[in-house]
N, C-alpha and C positions, 0 to 999 in steps of 0.2 A: 464594447458593452459587457459588463460583468454578467456572466451567465450562471453564477452560483446562486442557488436558491436558499431562501431562509429556511431554517430547520422545520418550522411549523407551517410553512406555506404550502397550500394544496396545489397539485398540478392543475394547469389550466385546460379546460375542455378544448377539443379540436373544433368546436363550434359547428358541428354538423347541422345543416339547415333543418333536417327532419327532427332532430332532438330539440332545437330551439323552438321550432314551430309547435311541437307537442307541448312544451312548457308554456308557451304563450297562450295556447288554447286553454290549457288547464288553469292558468292564472286568470284568464278572462272569465271563466266560469266561476272560479273561487271568489274573485273580487265582488262580482255582482251578487252571487249567492250569499256571501257574508253580509253585504249591505242590506239585502232583503231580510235575512234572518235576524240581523241586529234589530230592525224595526219590528219584526214579527215577535221576537222574544220580549221586546218592550211591552207588547200587548198580550203577554202570557200565552202565546201561540194560538190566539183566537182570531181567526181571519176576519170575522164579521166586525170585531172591535177595530182592527186595523183599517178595514175598508171604510168604516164610519168616521175614522179619525181625521181624514182629509190629508194625511201625510204621504199617501201612496203616490199621487201625481208629482209631489215635490221630489220624492225619492227617485222616481223614474227620470226626472229632469237632471238630477245630480249624477245618476249612474254613469252615463257616457263620459262626463267630464272627470269623475272620480276614477274611472277605469283607465283613461289615458294617462292621468297624472300618476296613478299607482304603477302602471306598467313602465313609465319612464323612470320612476324611482327605483323599481326593481332592476332595471338595466343599469342605473347609476351605481347601485350597490352590488353589481356583478352577480346577480342571481341567475344569470344565463351563461356565466363563464366557468362555473365550477364543475368538477367531476363529482356528481352526487353519490357515486358509489363509494367515495372516500369522505363523504360529508362528516363534519365533526363540530366541535364548539365554535370554530371560526365562522362556519356557514350559518350556524344558529344565531350568532350575534349579528350577522349581516341581515338575516331575515327579521330579527327583532328591530334593528335600526330602520329598515325599510318600512315595516309596519307602523312604527312610531311616526315616521314622516308622513305616511299616507293618512294616518289618523289625525295628525296635526293639520293637514290640509282640510279635511272634513270638519274639524273643530272650528277652524277659522271661518269658513264660509257659513257655518251654522250660527256662530256668535255674531257675525256681521249681518245676520238676518237675510243673507242672499238666498239661502235655502233653509227656510225655517223647519227644523226637525226637532224632536225631543232632545233635551240636554244629555240624556243617558245614551243616546245613539252612538257617539264616538267611543264610549267605553266598551259597549257590547261589540261594536264593529272591530275595535282593536283586538279584543280577545279572540273573536272568531277568525279574523284574518291571520293572526299569528299562529293559531292552532292549525288551521286548514293549510296554510302555506308550508308549515313545518311538516305536516302529514304528507303533502304532495311531494316535497323534496326528499324526505327521509324514507318514504315508502319504497323508493327505488332501491335504496341501500338495503332495506329490510328484505324485500323480495329477492334481491340478488344474493343476499346471504343465505336465504332459505334454499334457493336453487343450488348454490354451491354445496350446501350440506347434503342435499338429497341426490345430487348428480355427480359430485366429485369422487375420484377413486379413493380407495382405502387410505385414510390419513395416518401419518405417523404420530403416535402418542408421545407428546413432547413435554419435557420438564424445562421450565424457563428459570434461569438463575439471574435474579435482579428484578426488583419491583420498583425501580426508579423511573425517570423520564425515558431512558432508553428502553427499559422493559415494556413500558406502555406503548412505545412506538412499534416495537417488535410484535407485541401481542395484537395491536391493531392491524399491522401488515399481514400477519398470519390469518387474520379473520377476513380481510377484505381483498387481498391480492389473488388474482386468478392463477398466479404461479404457486400459491401455497399448497403444500401437501402435509402441513403440520397442524395438529390439534393440540393446543396447550391444555394439559390436564391438571397441572399443579405448578406452583411457583416457589422458589427458594430465595430467601433474602436474610442477611445477617442482622438486620435491624429487628430487635425483639418487638418493637411497637407495631410492626406489620404482621406479626404471626397471628394466625387465626382469623385474619381479615380476608377480604376478597378484592381482587383487581379485575374489573370488567367481568365479574362473575366467576373468576378462577381463584381457588383457595391458595393463600400463602401458607405453606405447611410447616415451615421451620427454617433453620439456618443450614449452612453447608454440611454440617455433621449428620443431618437427617436425609441427605441425598440417597444413600443406599436403601433406606427404608421406604422413602417416597417412590423410588424406581420400582420396587417390588409391589408396593400397595397399589400404585396407579398404572402398573404394567407399561412403564415408559420404555420407548425404544430409541429416543433421541434426546440429547441434552443440548440446549442452546445457552451460551453465556452472553448476557446482555448488560455487562458493566464495562464500558470502554475505558473508564479511568482506572481500572484495576492495575496494580503494580505487577511486574513480571513475577515476583516471588509469590504473591497472593494467587495469581493465575495458575502457577505451577502447583500450589497447595490444593487448589480446587481440582486441577487435572489429576493429581495423585489420588483423590477420592473417587473421581468419576471413572477412571480407567479400569477400576475393578468391577464396574457395573455392566461392562460389555455393551454399553450404549454408544451410538455414534455421537461424537462431540463436535459442536460447531460454535462459532463465536461471531459477535457483531464486529463490524469494522471499527477502526480507531476513532478517537474522539474528534480528530480534524474532519473526518467524513460526516460525523453527526453535525458538526458546526456548519458544514457546507450543504446539509440536507441530502447528502448522498447515501441514503439508507433505503434499502428495499430488500425484498426476499432474495433477489439475485445476489445482493451484496453480502448476505450472511454466508460466511465461508467456514470450511473446516479449519480447525485450529492448526497452525503450522509449527514446525519444530522450532523456528526462531522465537516463537512465543514462550518457549520453555527453557530458555538459556539460563534461568535462575539469576537474571540481572535485569535492571531497567535499561531502557534505550539510552545509548550514549548521547549526551548533549554537548554541543560545541558552540563556543562564542564566535559568532559570525562577523563581529565588527572588524577584527584584524584581517580576516579573510577578504572581506569586501573591499577594504582600502587597498589590498595588494592586487586585486583583480580588476576593480572598476576602471574603465577607460583604458585598459591594456589589451594588447593583442596577445591571445593565448593559443598555443598549438598543443593538441593532444594526439600523440602517435598511438596507434591501436585504438582509435576513438570509437570504433564500432564494437569492441569486445565488452565483456561483462563489466570490468572495472572502468575501461575507457569511456563507455557510453554513460555510465553513472557520473563520471568526472565531467563529461560534457553537460549533463543535466544540471549539476550543481554549479558549474562555472557559469552557465547561461543565466542563472538566477542572480548573479552578481554584476551584471551589466558590463561585460568586457566590450571594448571598442570593436573587436572582431574575435570570433571563435573559429578556429581552423580544425576540422576533423580530418585526420590523415590515417588511412587504413588500406591494407592490401585487398581486403575482402569487400567487394562493392555492395553486397546484399546488406551486411551489417551497417556499413556506412550510410547507405540509403535510408535504412530504417530509422536510425537516430536522427538523420537529417530531417526527415519528414515529421518526426515527433517534435523536434525543436522548432521547426517552421510553424507548426500549428500552435504550440504553446507560447512561443516568443516571436510573433510575426515581425517585430521591428528589430530583431537581433541581426547584426551583420554576420552572416554565417557562410563559411566556405568549406566545402567538402571535397577532398582531393584523394585520388587513388594512387597508391605507390607503395614501395617497399623500403623499409629502413636499411635493407642490405645494399641498396643502390645509393651510394654517397652523392652522386651527381643529382639525383632526384630530390633527396631531402635537402641538399644544399640549395638547390634552385627554389624550393618552396620557402625556405627561411630567408633567402636573399630577396625574394619577391615581396613577402609580407612582413618581414622584420619583426617576428614575435618578441614580446617582452618576457614571456614565460613559456616554458616547454614542460609538459608532463609526459614522460616517456613510459607508456603502458604497453607498447608493442612487444610481444614476446611469445615464444612457445612455452607452455607451462605444464603440459601433461607428462607426468613422470614416466609411465611405462612406455609411451611412444618415443620419448627422448632417449630412453635406454636402448631402444632399437635403432635409433638414428642419431648418435651423439654428435656427429659433425654438423647435422642440420641445427641442433640446439646451439652449437657454437656460432654458426653463421648468423642465425637470426638474433639470438640473445646477446652474444658478446660483440660480434662485428656490427650488428645493428645498433647496439648502444654506442659503440665507439664512433660509428659514422654519424649518428645523430648528435652526439656530444661534440665532435669536431666541427660539424656544420654550425651548431649553436655558438661555439666559441668564435668561429670565423665570421659570423654575421652579427655579433654583438648582442646575443641574447643575455639578458640580465640574470635570470634565474632558471635553473634546470632541475627538475625533480624526477628521480628514477623510482618506479614502483618495483620494490624488491619483495622478498619472501622469507619466512622463517626457515625454509628449506636450504637457504644459503649458509646456515650455521652448521658447522661440522657436517657438510653434505655427504650423504651416502648414495646420491644419484647424480646423473649428469645434469639434469635440469637445475638442481640446487647448486651444483658446482658452477654452472654457467652464470647463475644469478650472483654468486659470490664474486665471480670475475667481473661482472657488470658493476658491482659496488666498488671494486678496485679501480675500474676504468674511471668512474666519476671522481674518486678521490685523487687519482693521478691528474685528471683534467683540472680539478679545482686548484691543485698546486701550481699548475703551469699556465693558466689562462685567467682572464678577468671575469669570466662568468662564474656565478655562485652555483656550484653543483651540490646536490644533496640526494640522499636515498631514504625511502620510507619502507620499513620492513614489517610485514604483518603475516598472520597465518591464513587459514582457509576462510573463504567468504561463502556464506550460505547461499545456495541457489545459483552460483556462477556456472558457466558452461563447463561441463565435465566433472562437476563436484558430485559428492555422494548423494546429496538430497534429490536432484532430478533422477539419478540412477535408481535410488530406492523407490521413489514414487512410480517410476515406470515398471519396476519389478513387481510392486504391489498391485498395480493396475492389471498386469498380466496374470495375477494369481500366484506369484512366487515361483521359485524360492527367492528370498532376499539373501544376497551374498555379502559376507563380511570377511575381510582378509584374515583377521585375527581377533580373538575374543577380548584381548587386553589393549588393542590399539587405541590411542587417544589423539585428539587434534584440538587446536585452538580454533574457535569459530567466532565470526562477527558477520553482521549483515552487510551487504554491499554498500548501502547508503551510509552506514556508520563508518565503515573503513574509509570510504572516499572523503567524508567530511573531516576525518582525522588526518588524511593525507593532505587536504587543503590547508588545515591549520598548521600541520608540521611544515609545509612549504612556506607558510607565513613566518615561522620561527627561524627558517634557514638563513645562515650567513655564509655558508660554504664549507663543504667537506664533511658534514654531519651524516651519520646514519641514524635516522630516527626509528625508534622501536615502539610499536603500539602495544598497550596493555590489552591483551585479548581476553582477560578474565580467566576463569578456571578452564582447564582442558576438559573436553567432553569425550566420554567413551563412545566409540562408533557403534559398539554393540548395543549400548543403551539407546543411542539415537535411533538405530534400526528398529528396536523393539517398541519404542515409543511411537514411531511413525506407523508401525503395523497396528498398534492399539488405536491410534488416532483415526485409522481407516475402518475401525469397527471389527477388527480381527484379533485373535489371540495368538501371540507368537508361539511357535512350535506346536500349536494345536491346529488352528485354521491355516496358518502359513508358516512353512519351515524357514529356518535360518541356516544357511550353509557357510561354513568357514573354509575359505579357499586357500589360505596361506599367504604370507607376505609376498608381494610382487617384487621383482628385481629393483633394488635401490630404495625400497620402502622401509621407513623406520617405525618402531612401535610408538614412539612419541617424538614430537618436534621441540626444538629449542628456539628461543628468540635471541640468545646471546652466545657468543663464543667465550671460552674460559678466560681469555685475556681481555675481554671487554667488560667494562663496568657501566653503570648507568648514572646519568645526571638528569634530575627532574627539570621539566619545563613548566611554563605557566599553566599548562593543562595536565591534570593528574594522570591522564591516560597516555601521555606522550613523553617518552624519555629519549635522551641522546646517548647512544653507545659511544664509549671512549674510542678514539681512533686507534686502529691497530697498524703498526708500521710494517711495511713490506719493501722488498728490494725493487725499486721502480725499473731499474735496468733489466734485471732478470725477468720481471713481469713483461716488459716490452719485447724482450727476446722470445719469451714463450708465446706471446700473441702472434709474433711474426712467424714462428715455427708452425703454429696452427694454421695460419693463413696460407702457408705454402703446401699444406697437405693436399694430395690428389684426391679426386672424388672416390676412387676405388680403395682408399685406405681402410684397413680393418678397424673395427670398433675398439679393440684392446689398445691399439697404438694411440688412438685419440684419447682414451681414458688415461693412459700413462702420461701423456703430455699435459692433460688437465691436472693430474696429481702433482706434476712438477711445478705448476703455476700456483695451485691451491693445495698446500700440504695437508690441510685439514680434511680434504676430500678422501673418503674411505673407499678404496678400490674394492670392487666386488670380489668375493672369494672364488678362486678358480676351482672347478670340479676336480676331485681326486682322479689321478690317472687310472685307467682300467688295467689291472694286472693280468 
């Protein structure tokens, strides 16, 4: 059963017996009082005239029948099902409809002469019933609002950006939700026709350029953006204005959440750095992807990691005949397993624990389930940690890829996609060099087997485990300082869902041996990113929260590249996906180098490992040795 709510549908009451009983008693009184007052008003509020009219006995006979019919009508129109603290136009329409039907009943019995009463009675009864029922229902909301105003803690004076449907929703939520600590004091909207008007009593004071003046005039402490359809560039323009006001800045969820009715005070979130990448969200044509995945057995190695788990989420949406999650870390594997079981209860899902270092294990998995597609995301990726343990990087990344690729070829896998990185280009660290070796492995395997092997190379993903975004958030939460390795360091960034959707489409383009390169947009200065995150949290960089430059870590570049000098680009059907031209290398020498690495003992020193890596990957830049002490 679809559990998504319509955007304007009110939440249903929990139907507490006490609340329903109280409403029934109130309605019982209102219905009969309105019937009596309708006749009383007909005789100009003079009881002696009413008593002498002879209509009172008729009215008293009608009242029990009219009460039962009206209460049934109220129940049919769900007047006992709504949460009246959130009552609005929809509830008012239900009350109007119920009152019309109740009046229609009384009109029929009067005109049929079953209960002879004055012809004006139904009109007066309708007006009184409508007004009184509205008063009973909406008085709860009014009283609750008054209690909130006088008993709630000090509220944040809030500027709301957006006077459209979303703005109305947010304003209503702020006024009615018990979670609200915001009092909207002014509204900003770029539509000149709305300037000088009021929305639910709050003035619309101007366009985005008046934000600084409005903040000062209305003593605003928090700004909420309520335009979910705003482009990324427009959002950044507004943020550039707001960040100089020193107000906390939050925004409404995306448009899809509005469509699902998933809007509440708790959903309004602080703006995130991915909202300020100066580009719109990457869109991908899913038709080719679906045909490649539908009714296929798909295996994801490292399926519990940041990229692997998002791969599993997006793959599950395309109806594979079976999705296999393979990971060495059981906690991550269990988490994505439970998430997918809840969201896709009919999906044939298999979760397996094991290491890609173990050829027998990965071969057994593929030989048992015979996957059609393999997405290889299992890898060690932390640059500083791999500098300290280069042999471990080789074991997991290179040998793990080689084991998985051999098993795929041996069991007849049709397509194999390696998740690579921009750090594989002219690598200055062991992790990047190991991923370049992984790319060489899959190109070698593509030349010698029937399986189509390809790699997808992209930069940093926002919010992945170990990335700078979670680190900065934690440092800001602790009160600083925020650490940046170098003031000029830049990186390419993309959100995890964007990167994964492009990986899936690149996989659909693959015919074997390609290294796909994703267009990551403009590189972002990490220093700017840190400063924006500090401002997003309501602080001023270097004033409220210091930034400390710690120096480049071993193997770290000032900037990353997506191509080697000998590689060129060929466009694909997607403007954000390119194919790097194949670079030739000596397969025999490469195999001999891999064998030499495989024979290294556990106690080998790191410099020996690095020298062997350099022999295999000549573009790997060995770290400079410290000058000897004289």
